[in-house]
GUFI-984709 format. One line per 2 residues: number of its first residue (from 0); their letters; for each residue x, y, z of N, C-alpha, C. Coordinates in steps of 0.02 Angstrom, whole numbers. Layout:
NUM = A = X,Y,Z,X,Y,Z,X,Y,Z  ...
This chain:
0 = MA = -1200,-634,36,-1127,-637,28,-1095,-659,94  -1041,-697,88,-1004,-719,147,-930,-707,136
2 = WW = -891,-709,191,-819,-701,187,-785,-769,190  -732,-778,150,-698,-842,144,-623,-832,148
4 = TV = -588,-881,175,-515,-881,173,-490,-944,139  -432,-938,108,-403,-995,73,-327,-988,75
6 = TL = -293,-1045,78,-220,-1047,74,-201,-1068,4  -157,-1028,-28,-135,-1040,-96,-60,-1054,-97
8 = SS = -39,-1103,-135,32,-1122,-137,59,-1119,-208  122,-1098,-213,158,-1095,-276,231,-1082,-260
10 = PD = 279,-1107,-299,349,-1093,-284,365,-1018,-280  327,-977,-318,337,-905,-316,273,-870,-291
12 = AE = 245,-897,-237,180,-874,-213,178,-799,-197  232,-774,-165,229,-704,-143,226,-655,-202
14 = PR = 272,-657,-250,264,-611,-307,202,-626,-349  184,-690,-354,124,-709,-392,61,-680,-360
16 = SA = 62,-670,-294,3,-646,-259,-18,-577,-283  27,-540,-315,9,-474,-341,-49,-478,-391
18 = WL = -56,-536,-424,-109,-543,-474,-177,-558,-442  -178,-573,-378,-242,-589,-345,-289,-530,-342
20 = DS = -262,-469,-344,-304,-410,-341,-354,-409,-398  -334,-437,-455,-379,-437,-513,-442,-478,-501
22 = LG = -439,-522,-451,-497,-563,-434,-542,-532,-382  -520,-476,-352,-559,-445,-299,-540,-468,-230
24 = IV = -480,-496,-222,-455,-515,-156,-444,-451,-115  -468,-452,-52,-463,-391,-12,-409,-393,41
26 = AI = -382,-452,56,-329,-457,107,-285,-517,92  -220,-507,98,-171,-560,84,-120,-562,139
28 = QV = -104,-621,164,-51,-630,213,0,-679,184  63,-658,183,116,-703,160,134,-749,218
30 = VA = 121,-813,209,136,-863,261,208,-887,254  230,-898,193,298,-920,178,312,-900,106
32 = AD = 374,-910,84,392,-890,15,349,-925,-37  324,-985,-19,285,-1023,-67,211,-1028,-47
34 = QV = 188,-985,-2,119,-993,23,91,-926,46  29,-911,25,-6,-852,49,-76,-873,70
36 = RC = -104,-834,117,-174,-842,136,-210,-779,114  -272,-786,91,-308,-727,71,-381,-731,90
38 = CF = -413,-673,88,-483,-666,109,-522,-635,52  -582,-659,40,-624,-630,-13,-697,-638,5
40 = EA = -739,-598,-27,-811,-600,-15,-845,-631,-76  -889,-679,-64,-921,-713,-121,-983,-751,-98
42 = EK = -1027,-764,-146,-1084,-808,-134,-1061,-880,-132  -1094,-921,-92,-1072,-990,-84,-1072,-1029,-150
44 = DT = -1122,-1014,-193,-1126,-1053,-255,-1075,-1032,-307  -1032,-983,-291,-979,-962,-338,-910,-989,-319
46 = IA = -906,-1026,-264,-841,-1047,-237,-803,-1092,-287  -839,-1135,-322,-805,-1178,-371,-771,-1135,-425
48 = GW = -804,-1081,-445,-775,-1035,-494,-713,-1000,-466  -714,-982,-402,-656,-951,-371,-597,-999,-372
50 = RT = -609,-1063,-357,-556,-1112,-358,-525,-1116,-428  -567,-1117,-479,-543,-1119,-548,-500,-1058,-564
52 = NF = -521,-999,-540,-483,-937,-553,-415,-939,-518  -413,-964,-456,-349,-970,-421,-302,-1017,-458
54 = EA = -328,-1072,-482,-288,-1121,-518,-263,-1091,-584  -304,-1049,-616,-284,-1018,-679,-225,-970,-669
56 = LG = -218,-944,-608,-162,-900,-592,-100,-939,-571  -105,-1006,-571,-47,-1047,-558,-39,-1069,-486
58 = FE = -92,-1065,-446,-89,-1085,-376,-117,-1155,-365  -88,-1190,-317,-119,-1250,-289,-166,-1226,-234
60 = VG = -229,-1246,-236,-280,-1216,-194,-297,-1262,-135  -292,-1236,-74,-310,-1273,-15,-385,-1268,-3
62 = EI = -406,-1288,57,-477,-1286,74,-501,-1213,79  -559,-1199,49,-589,-1133,53,-640,-1134,110
64 = VE = -627,-1093,161,-665,-1096,224,-705,-1033,234  -769,-1041,250,-811,-983,265,-793,-956,334
66 = QK = -790,-889,340,-771,-856,402,-830,-819,432  -839,-827,498,-890,-788,532,-867,-716,542
68 = ES = -802,-708,554,-774,-641,565,-751,-612,499  -782,-555,479,-767,-526,414,-700,-490,412
70 = NW = -677,-464,469,-615,-427,468,-556,-474,479  -546,-517,431,-496,-571,436,-426,-548,452
72 = PQ = -401,-491,425,-332,-472,440,-318,-464,514  -369,-445,554,-357,-436,625,-341,-503,659
74 = QC = -357,-559,627,-342,-624,657,-271,-647,643  -234,-611,603,-166,-631,585,-117,-599,633
76 = SE = -91,-638,680,-48,-610,732,13,-576,704  39,-599,647,98,-570,618,87,-496,600
78 = LL = 25,-479,583,10,-411,564,8,-364,625  11,-391,685,9,-350,746,77,-340,776
80 = RP = 130,-359,742,198,-348,767,221,-278,747  240,-235,797,264,-168,780,327,-171,736
82 = IE = 334,-121,694,393,-115,651,424,-47,663  488,-46,679,521,17,695,570,36,640
84 = FS = 565,99,618,611,129,571,652,182,608  687,223,572,728,274,605,686,328,639
86 = AL = 641,357,601,600,412,628,528,392,640  510,332,620,441,309,626,437,242,660
88 = KI = 381,229,691,366,163,719,294,146,701  283,92,666,216,71,647,190,22,699
90 = VP = 134,39,730,107,-2,784,36,-25,765  29,-87,741,-38,-113,726,-77,-127,790
92 = LV = -143,-116,787,-188,-128,844,-247,-170,820  -276,-207,867,-337,-244,850,-396,-197,846
94 = SQ = -400,-150,893,-455,-102,894,-433,-38,928  -475,13,925,-459,77,955,-449,73,1030
96 = SD = -482,24,1061,-476,16,1134,-405,-4,1155  -364,-27,1107,-295,-47,1122,-245,11,1118
98 = LP = -269,70,1103,-224,128,1101,-194,139,1170  -128,148,1174,-96,160,1239,-114,229,1266
100 = KE = -115,234,1332,-130,299,1363,-75,349,1348  -13,326,1350,43,369,1332,69,347,1264
102 = RD = 62,391,1216,79,372,1147,151,387,1131  180,342,1093,249,350,1070,249,406,1017
104 = PK = 291,457,1026,291,512,976,312,491,906  347,435,901,367,409,835,313,368,802
106 = AI = 263,348,840,217,295,817,162,320,771  146,278,723,85,282,684,45,219,702
108 = YI = -15,228,727,-57,172,748,-103,152,691  -104,87,677,-141,60,620,-185,2,642
110 = IP = -249,6,627,-294,-51,637,-297,-89,570  -270,-150,568,-272,-187,504,-344,-202,485
112 = GL = -364,-179,428,-432,-191,404,-429,-218,334  -484,-213,299,-486,-240,231,-446,-197,182
114 = GF = -426,-137,204,-381,-97,162,-310,-120,168  -295,-159,221,-228,-186,233,-177,-131,240
116 = GT = -112,-147,237,-60,-98,241,-37,-84,312  2,-130,342,27,-120,410,102,-110,410
118 = GH = 133,-108,352,205,-99,348,244,-164,344  209,-221,349,243,-285,348,260,-308,278
120 = HE = 219,-289,229,235,-310,161,293,-269,135  336,-301,95,397,-269,72,383,-204,35
122 = ST = 329,-201,-4,316,-141,-43,302,-81,2  265,-93,57,251,-39,104,314,-21,144
124 = EL = 351,-72,165,412,-60,202,462,-19,161  470,-35,98,517,2,55,494,74,46
126 = AL = 428,84,39,402,152,32,415,192,95  405,162,153,418,197,216,492,216,223
128 = KL = 536,170,203,608,185,206,626,243,161  596,246,102,612,300,56,583,366,80
130 = LE = 525,365,112,498,426,141,545,452,196  571,406,237,618,426,288,682,455,257
132 = RL = 704,426,202,763,451,168,753,522,144  695,536,115,680,604,93,680,653,152
134 = HT = 652,631,208,651,672,268,721,685,294  762,633,297,831,639,320,871,686,275
136 = DG = 857,684,211,893,726,163,869,798,163  819,812,204,795,881,213,747,905,160
138 = MS = 710,860,129,662,881,78,610,929,108  597,983,72,543,1029,90,480,1008,53
140 = CT = 429,990,91,367,964,61,307,996,96  267,1032,58,207,1063,86,143,1029,61
142 = SA = 150,987,8,91,953,-19,110,885,-45  67,835,-33,81,767,-55,16,734,-78
144 = LD = 24,686,-123,-32,646,-148,-14,573,-139  -59,535,-107,-49,463,-97,-99,425,-140
146 = LG = -75,395,-194,-118,358,-240,-126,286,-216  -187,263,-209,-199,195,-184,-180,191,-111
148 = TG = -212,231,-69,-190,241,0,-198,179,44  -244,134,25,-253,73,66,-273,90,137
150 = SG = -232,69,185,-247,82,256,-232,154,276  -202,193,231,-183,262,247,-114,269,278
152 = IL = -77,214,282,-13,214,318,38,261,286  42,264,220,92,307,188,70,380,191
154 = AL = 6,393,187,-19,462,195,-3,487,265  -14,445,315,3,463,384,77,474,393
156 = AA = 117,432,362,190,439,367,213,504,336  187,522,278,206,584,245,186,644,287
158 = AK = 125,643,314,102,699,355,144,705,418  162,649,448,201,650,510,273,674,498
160 = LF = 304,650,445,373,668,431,382,740,407  336,762,364,345,827,331,298,881,357
162 = GC = 247,862,396,199,912,420,161,944,363  151,906,309,120,934,249,47,913,243
164 = KV = 12,948,199,-56,929,182,-53,870,133  -94,819,145,-93,759,103,-163,745,75
166 = EA = -165,734,10,-225,708,-22,-214,634,-32  -262,593,-12,-255,520,-17,-317,492,-51
168 = CD = -307,447,-99,-364,420,-135,-358,344,-143  -415,313,-154,-417,242,-168,-483,227,-203
170 = ID = -482,177,-247,-544,158,-281,-585,108,-241  -556,81,-187,-587,28,-147,-622,58,-86
172 = PY = -688,53,-80,-722,82,-23,-702,50,44  -684,-15,43,-660,-47,104,-595,-14,128
174 = AL = -551,0,81,-488,32,98,-500,101,128  -544,139,98,-557,207,122,-588,206,192
176 = EN = -631,157,205,-660,151,271,-606,136,323  -561,91,305,-505,74,349,-459,134,359
178 = AS = -444,169,305,-401,228,309,-432,281,354  -497,292,348,-531,341,390,-525,323,463
180 = DN = -533,259,479,-525,236,549,-454,251,573  -405,238,531,-335,248,551,-317,322,558
182 = LS = -346,364,518,-335,436,527,-363,459,595  -421,431,613,-454,454,674,-418,433,737
184 = IN = -380,377,736,-348,354,798,-278,384,808  -253,420,758,-189,453,766,-202,525,787
186 = SQ = -182,542,847,-206,602,881,-179,668,853  -123,665,816,-95,727,789,-145,759,740
188 = SF = -140,824,734,-186,861,691,-161,859,619  -159,798,591,-138,790,521,-191,819,475
190 = EI = -168,850,420,-215,875,370,-214,827,311  -257,775,316,-261,723,265,-333,718,241
192 = NL = -342,724,176,-409,719,147,-414,653,108  -468,616,119,-479,553,83,-529,563,27
194 = TK = -513,534,-32,-556,540,-90,-565,472,-123  -627,456,-142,-639,394,-179,-624,407,-252
196 = GS = -578,369,-280,-560,378,-349,-486,370,-359  -461,394,-416,-391,387,-433,-362,456,-450
198 = IG = -308,457,-487,-272,519,-500,-314,569,-540  -363,545,-578,-405,591,-615,-444,639,-572
200 = EF = -453,622,-508,-490,666,-462,-450,729,-448  -386,731,-465,-342,787,-447,-316,823,-509
202 = SG = -353,819,-563,-333,851,-625,-323,926,-614  -266,951,-636,-251,1022,-627,-211,1038,-565
204 = AA = -207,990,-519,-168,1001,-457,-98,971,-466  -50,1000,-431,19,974,-433,47,975,-362
206 = FD = 89,925,-346,111,914,-278,187,910,-275  215,928,-217,287,921,-206,307,847,-206
208 = LV = 262,804,-182,276,733,-174,216,693,-194  226,644,-237,173,595,-253,198,526,-234
210 = IA = 156,490,-198,171,421,-175,124,374,-212  152,324,-245,110,277,-282,134,206,-268
212 = NI = 104,175,-218,119,106,-200,65,61,-231  70,54,-297,21,15,-335,58,-27,-386
214 = YA = 21,-69,-422,53,-117,-467,90,-83,-525  144,-115,-546,186,-87,-598,147,-72,-662
216 = EV = 102,-116,-682,65,-106,-743,22,-43,-739  -5,-30,-680,-46,30,-670,-2,92,-672
218 = LI = 55,88,-640,102,145,-640,122,164,-711  137,113,-751,158,125,-820,102,159,-859
220 = DL = 41,135,-851,-17,164,-887,-31,235,-865  -20,250,-802,-38,316,-774,19,367,-779
222 = EP = 75,348,-809,133,394,-808,117,464,-833  81,473,-889,67,543,-910,29,583,-858
224 = QI = -20,552,-826,-59,588,-774,-17,599,-711  24,550,-694,67,558,-636,116,616,-648
226 = QM = 143,620,-708,191,673,-724,159,741,-713  97,749,-733,62,813,-724,47,828,-651
228 = AV = 44,775,-609,27,784,-538,88,802,-496  148,792,-523,210,809,-486,234,877,-509
230 = KP = 246,922,-463,273,987,-481,342,980,-514  360,1024,-560,428,1024,-586,479,1027,-528
232 = GG = 525,981,-527,573,976,-472,547,936,-413  484,914,-417,454,875,-363,474,802,-368
234 = VL = 455,762,-317,477,693,-310,419,644,-317  433,589,-350,386,534,-357,415,472,-324
236 = LL = 377,442,-279,396,380,-247,354,324,-276  386,277,-308,352,220,-340,367,156,-301
238 = SG = 315,119,-282,326,56,-248,273,6,-271  273,-54,-242,227,-106,-264,250,-139,-328
240 = IM = 315,-137,-343,342,-160,-407,380,-225,-398  357,-279,-429,395,-341,-428,460,-332,-467
242 = SS = 512,-365,-444,578,-357,-476,576,-374,-550  535,-422,-569,530,-443,-638,503,-388,-684
244 = LA = 469,-338,-654,440,-284,-693,477,-218,-683  530,-219,-643,566,-157,-627,593,-122,-688
246 = QQ = 621,-160,-735,651,-129,-795,598,-92,-836  538,-121,-841,484,-88,-878,466,-21,-846
248 = VE = 465,-20,-778,449,42,-743,505,93,-754  568,71,-749,624,116,-761,622,146,-831
250 = ER = 603,106,-880,601,130,-948,545,181,-959  493,177,-918,437,224,-924,451,289,-887
252 = FK = 484,284,-829,499,342,-788,574,358,-795  592,386,-852,663,397,-867,674,468,-894
254 = PP = 736,490,-900,751,555,-929,725,558,-1001  707,617,-1026,718,682,-992,663,702,-943
256 = AW = 605,668,-945,550,690,-901,565,676,-827  599,620,-814,612,599,-745,686,587,-734
258 = LP = 710,607,-675,779,597,-656,783,546,-600  813,487,-611,816,435,-559,860,458,-500
260 = ER = 837,442,-439,875,462,-379,893,404,-334  848,356,-327,863,301,-280,821,239,-297
262 = LE = 851,181,-286,817,117,-295,828,75,-233  773,47,-206,777,1,-149,746,-66,-170
264 = KK = 776,-121,-145,752,-188,-162,746,-231,-99  696,-275,-99,691,-324,-45,645,-380,-66
266 = SG = 669,-441,-61,628,-502,-70,585,-501,-133  615,-482,-188,578,-484,-251,536,-422,-265
268 = WC = 542,-370,-224,504,-309,-234,551,-250,-240  529,-197,-275,570,-137,-286,530,-74,-272
270 = AF = 566,-21,-254,537,45,-247,587,96,-274  562,147,-306,603,198,-339,587,268,-312
272 = LV = 637,310,-310,627,382,-305,651,412,-370  607,451,-402,626,489,-462,603,560,-453
274 = RR = 637,606,-486,620,677,-480,599,702,-549  544,740,-549,522,769,-612,570,825,-632
276 = SA = 589,826,-695,634,877,-719,604,947,-708  646,993,-688,622,1061,-675,606,1098,-740
């Protein structure tokens, strides 16, 4: 197996890129509104089939290039630009050796890996903003669940803001490896547990806060299980939702089971805060 990168073009490349996950793409960089670059692992003799799959999703496919360096996201300089919020600062690093001697108390340090998630994508940025909003509003949170943790950035943010215990899960072993690395480089004594799997791993447990930055279709399918995972009166943060699918998500997470509290939008993406009815 080898690692490959390709540039894909389409008038709606950024929202369309959400469908690339179905092909097993492990890293995506938005180059422009009509262009994304992505990384995937494949045998050389399957590359023609990959091109066909990209075209079937509506992309114009550029040259597919084999990469010697497997951790492609670290080569994207845009992913290494710090992002500052009100109470948080996300600081991407190339490696652990780049950790500063004096750490910023607001900072969460992230090594971009195959799990991705540095705060630059709108879905992650919106989720971070909503977490800060909950913190500013004085939410009391002793337990949280992060579904599809990726790089671990939202689990770290929840632990840092609320000082709570966080369960974080992902079905992707690359993501969990990246998340583990990111937990280890953040020096605070966060209580974050990583689990391979999805919400079914936490059957019978209920949390003050559930974070789900995953695709809208998955959120809709998992609503009954998500409802059981949120304590009565607890909060659910939904992100990773393309604007074109927002209404479907709203219709699934609606009264009487759910009480809408806040909606954030940016560049074709949406994030919601809803509260489970007491």
